[in-house]
N, C-alpha and C positions, 0 to 999 in steps of 0.2 A: 504493500500500500504506500502511496505517496503522501508525504506530509508537507504542508506549506512551509514549515520552518526548516526543512532539510535542504540546504543550499546545493549540495552535490546532486541530489536527485532532481531538483528544479533545473539545474544546469543541463542534466542529461535529457530532460523533457524538451527543453528549448532547442538543444542541439539536434535531437531526433526530428523535431518539427521542421527545423530549417532544412535538414537533409532531405526529408520527404518532399518538401515543397520543391526543392531543386530537382529531384528525380522525377516526381510525378507530374509537376506542372511547370515546366520551364518557361519563364517569361510571362507567366500568367499574372495579371493584375486584377485584384478584386475590386469590383465596382458595381453599381446598380445594373448596368447593362450586361456585364459579364456573368452575373448571377442568374440572369433570365435565360435559361437553356431550354431548348425544345428537343423532344425525342424524335429521332428519325430511324425507322426500321430498315435494316439492310436486307434486301431481297436477293435471291440466287443470282449470281453473276455480277452483282454490284461491285464497283471499285470506288475508290476515293474520287477519281476523276469523273465517273458517271454520276455519282451522287452530287458532286459539286455542280455539274452542268444542270442537273434537274432542280436542285434546291437553292443554290446560292445565287444572290444577285450578281456577284462577281466570281465566276468559276475559278479564276486564277488564285483565289484565296483558299484553295482546298487544304493548304498546309495548316490553316487555322484549326481545322478539325482535329489535328494531331495534338493540339494543346489541351484538349478537353477529354481525350479518350486514350485508353491503352489499346494499341493495335498491333497485330503480329508483324506488320511491315509498314515502312514509310513510303514504299513505292506506290504511287497513285494508280498504277495500271494493274496491280495485283488484286484478284478477287477476294473479297472479305468474307469471313464466316458469318453465319446468321447471328446477328446481335442488334442492339439498339445503340445508336450514336447520340451523344449530347452535343448540340450545336447552338451557339449564341443566336438568339432570336433575331438580333439586329442584322445578322448576315444572310438570313433567309429571305427569299423573294416574298413580297408582301402578300401575294395571293395564296401562298403556301404556309403562312404563319398560323400557328395554332392559337386558339382561344383557350382560356383556362377556367374551370369551374372553381370559384373561390369561396362559394357559400352554398350550402344545401340544408334544407329543413324537411324532415319527414321523408316522404316517398318521392324521390327524384330518379327518373330513369333516363337512359340514353340509348341511341341506336346509331351504329356506324353506317356510313354510306353504302348503299347497295346491299344492305342486310335487312332481314325482317324481324330479328329478335330484339326485344327491349331488355336491357339489363340494368341492375342497380348502379347508379352513378356513384363515384367516389370523389371526395374532396381533393382538390388540386389536380384532377385528371385533365388531360389535354383533349380538346375538341377540334376536329379538323373540318375542312370544307364539306358541306352536305351532311354532317352529323346532325342528329336531332336530339332535342332535350324535351322531356315530357314530365310534367308535375301532376301529382294526384291530389286528392282532397287534403286541405290544410298543409300544403307543401309549398316550397319556394326554392328557386335556384338563382344564383347570381354568377354571371359569366363576364370575365374581363377580356377585352381584345388588346392586342399589342399596341394599337394606335391610341390607347386610352379610352376607347369606347367601352361602355358598360351596358349589360343587358340583365334585367331582373325579370325572371319568368314567374308569373303569379300562379296561384293554385289552379288546378284543372286546366292547364294550358299546354300547348305544343308549339315549338319553334324550331326551324331549320337554321343552322349556323352557316352563314356565307355560302349560299348555293353556288355550285360550280358554274362558271361562265356567266355569272350575274354580277352586276355592279353594286349590289346592296349587301348589307351585313346580316340581315335577319329576314326570314320569311315566316311570318306569324300565321300558323294554320288555324289555331283555335285558342280561345281564352284571351288573356291579357299580359302585357309586359310594361315595364317602366324602363326607359332607355336614356342613356346619356351619350351624345355625340355619334350615335349609330343610325344608319339608314334602315328603315323597316318597310317591308312590303307585305300587304295582305291581299286576299282575293279581290278586294274592292278599293284599295287605296295604296298610294305610294307616299311615304313620309320622309322628307329630307331635312335634316337639321341645317340651319343657316348661320349659326354662330358656334364658336368653339365651346361655349358653356351650355348649349341647348340640352334640356332634359324634358321628357314628355312621356305620357302614357298612351298606349294604343290598346284597344279592346275589340275583338271580333265577336259579334253577337250571333245569336241563333239564326237570324235571317241573312247572315254573312255581311251585314253592314259593319262599318268600322267607326268607332268614336275615337277621336284624337284630342287630348287635353295637354296643353303646354304649361309646364311648371316654371321654366326659366328659359330665356333666350327667345328664339322664334323658329318656326318650321314651316316648310312648304308642303301642303297636302294636295296630291294630284290624282285625278281619275278621269277617264274619258276625254283626255286631251285638255282638260281645264284644271286650274289650280287656284288655291287660296293661300294667303299668308296668315299664319296663326301665331299671335304673340302670347307672352306669358299671361296667365290668368284667363285665357280664351280657349275655346274648343270648337270643333266642327264635327259634323256627321257626314259619312259618305255611304250612300246606299249602292248596292250592287248594280252596275250598269248606269250609274248616274254621276253627275258632277258633284264635287264637295259643296256642302251647304255653306252659306255665309257664316263667318265666325260669330260665336255668341259667348257670353260669360260662362265660365265653368260652374256648373251646378254644385252647391255645397262646397264652395271654395275653401273654407277653413279646413275641412277634412282632407281635401285634395292637397292643400299646402302642407299639412302635417305629414302626409304620405311622401310628398316630394322632399321634405326636409329629412325624413328618415332615409330616403334613397341617396340623397346627395351629401348628408352630414351637415346640412345648412340649418342647424338648430337655432341660431341666433335670430333669424327672420321670424320664425313662428313664435318663439318665446317673446320677442318684442311685441308682436301683435297681441299676445295674450297678457301683456303687462308684466312679464317676469324679467327682471333685470339682473338679479343676483346670480352667483355661481350655481350651476345645476348639477346635482348628482345624477348623471344620466343612467346609471346602472340600477337594476333592481336590488333589493336588500340582499346582501351576501348571506351565505349559509350560517355564518357566525352571528348574524344579527345586523341591524341597520347601522350600529355604531362600531362595527368591527374595525380594528386598526388597519390603516392603509399606508404602505411605505411610499416615500418620495420617489418620483419617477427616475431620478438620478441613481437610485440604489440598484437599478437593474444591472449596472456594470459590476457591482459586487458579486452578483450571481454569475456573471460571465467569467470573472476572474477565478471564482471557486471552481467552475467547471473546467477552466483551462488547466488547472492543476492535475486533473484526472485524465485529460485527453487533449491532444493538439487540435487546435481549431483554426479554420480559415476565416470564419465569420459566424454570425448568428442572425436568426430571423425572428421578428417579433410580431405577434398578433394581439389585437385588443378587441374586447367584447364587453357587452353589458353584463353578461352572466357567466358564471363559472362553467357552464355547459358549452359555451362558444357556439350557440345556435345561430348567431349572426356576427360575422366578422366586420367590425367597424372600420378598421384601418390596419395595414400591415406593411412592413418594410424590412429589407435585408441590410445589415450593417457589417462593416469590417470588424474584425476581432478587436482592434485597438480603439474603435470608435466609442466615445462616451456619450450616451444618449442624453439629450437635454429636452426640457419641456417644449421648446420651440420646434423640435424635430417631429413631434407627434401632432399630426393635423386633426386634432379633436378639441372640442370645447372643454373648459375646465370641469372637473368632476372626478369621480372615482370609477376606475375601470379594472376589469380583470385582464391580465396580460400573461401570455405564455411564450416561452422561448424555445426555438428549435436550434440545436447546434448544427453547424455546417463543418464537416471534416475537411481534410486537406485535399480530397478529391472533388470537393464541391457538392457532396451529397448531404442533403438535409436529413438529420436524424429524427428520432421521436421527440415530441415536446416534453419539456420539463413540467412539473406540477405548476398549475396556474397560481398566480398571486394577485392580491388586490393592491392597486397603486393609486395615488392621488396625483392628478394632473392639474396644475395651477393652484391658486389659493382658495381655501375654504371648501365647504361641502354643506349639504343640508343637514339640519338637525331633525331626526325623526321624532315625531310626536305620537303619543298613544291615543289614537282615535280622535274624535271631535273635529269640528270644522267642515266636515263633508257629510252630506246626507244623500243616500241613494233612494230615489223615488221608484224607479222601475229597474229591476224586478221588485215587487212590493214586499216580499217576505223571504226570509232565509229558507232554503230548501224548496223553493217554488219549482214546480214541474212544468216544462214547456214542450211543445211538439214541433217546433221549427228549429232549423239548424243555425239560424242567426237571430240575435236578440238586440233590440234597441235599448241601450242603457241610458237612463236619464237621472238627473239629480241636481243638487244644489251645492255650490262651493262658495266660499267668501268672495265677494267681488274683487277683481284684479288678480286672481290666482290663475295659474295655468293648471290644467287637469290632464292626467294620464289615466287611461282605462286599459288595464291589461298590457301596459307597456307602450300604448299608442296614444298620440295626442288626440284629445277630444275637442269637439267644437264647443266653445264657451261664449255666452252672450255677455253683455255689459253688466248684467245683474248677477253673474256667477252661475246661471243655469247651464248645465252641460249635457251633451248628448253624444253617443258613440255607438256604432254598430259592431257587435262582437260575434265572432263565429264560435259555435259550440261543438264539442265532441260528444258522442253518445255517452250517457252516464253523468257523473258529477262534474261540474265546472265551477271554478271560483272566479267571481268578478272582483277584481282588485282595482280600487280607485284611489289615486293619490293627487292631492292638490298642493301646488307649490307657490309660495308667496313671493312677492318682489324681493324680500330680504333673504330668500333661500330656505325658509322653514317649510316643512312638509307635514301634512296631516292626511290620514287615509281612512278608508272604510272598505270592508269586504262583504260579499254576499254569495252564498252557494246557490247554484241553479242546477237542476237535473233535467237533461235533455233525453226524452224518450221518443225516438222516431216512430211515426205512425205505422 
């Protein structure tokens, strides 16, 4: 066993790490781009030269592949054995770059191009052109594109990723998506973002019409040779075989803005509209209780150093989430092993977050995550209060039995408070009345309401609901 206080052993670890770097990764420089690697499968007869001609923007850079893989020969004309190569995404032709599944909740399936079988999707898996993503009841999937485009696939939806020989990013076949910077096509509409910060939702309805609602920026919606420009806060309807309708205000704008804020991480806008100005504890109450201690974000480097004593590292990858289960990744980034993380590095609003760290070994392979810890980002957090201040009106009693899969929750909070219902922003009027639509699972469900004051204090109430399908 290695001990931090043993100078000789620490010297040997450092020496071993340096030697391995020199042997395994000659000339490799760790950076944000170099850590984004895409898998390329070697097929029978493939050589470095043929692979480079197929995949690389500049085939003359075939030798770059040698820097990231152990190969039996450096001769680019020699056939390679069956294996998977890791290639920097920035070197690959744009139309061949893979997207990545960065978040999944519940039942998310995928289907490879030209296959019929749906299989369970895995977090961090690569999705290639013409692959399909499908979500089932109460599920969600989030896909990141290399060009910074983002796709969130809502429950009961199906989307095709960058169809072959098409100039758009997503073909939405059914259900709904929330999109950032990506072009979406449905059977009845073509939606093109017009600004670098454009984010919008698109939903295909049972009659194959499409509703488009823009959260930020603006988008052009086209069908039947005619188009309309839709700005933030506006929407349009496109019926099959018809031109897009004139833009109109988004129905239930506060609820849509809450959803857009969750998608983009733009919490400040919605909190300002709700009158909340103080620091927000964006996470749900941790397992140890709402007042569980949280370490300073800078203390992450202490854990990095402790891990370096046990194994040579090239870097580390951090993920942040509201909950210890990491059911939704809020932000993530890869750091060099010597990098000391600072609050300004984390692109999240002040509050408490669960964070987990993945070690990256000298071959650039990401290992299993270390146990998650609670960290404080920025100054202050909310003080949890025991009940009071919030009244749930609907459902009217604890243990109420309902027969519908969705429930409209209403209640009263102190004026000027922001309200979260089961972790989602609720619509609040000027008198503190709130409303939110909640999806229910068969059996027992808990409705959890939290009101947050302008000073950052929180009060809450809970109510159990039993959903019995007819």
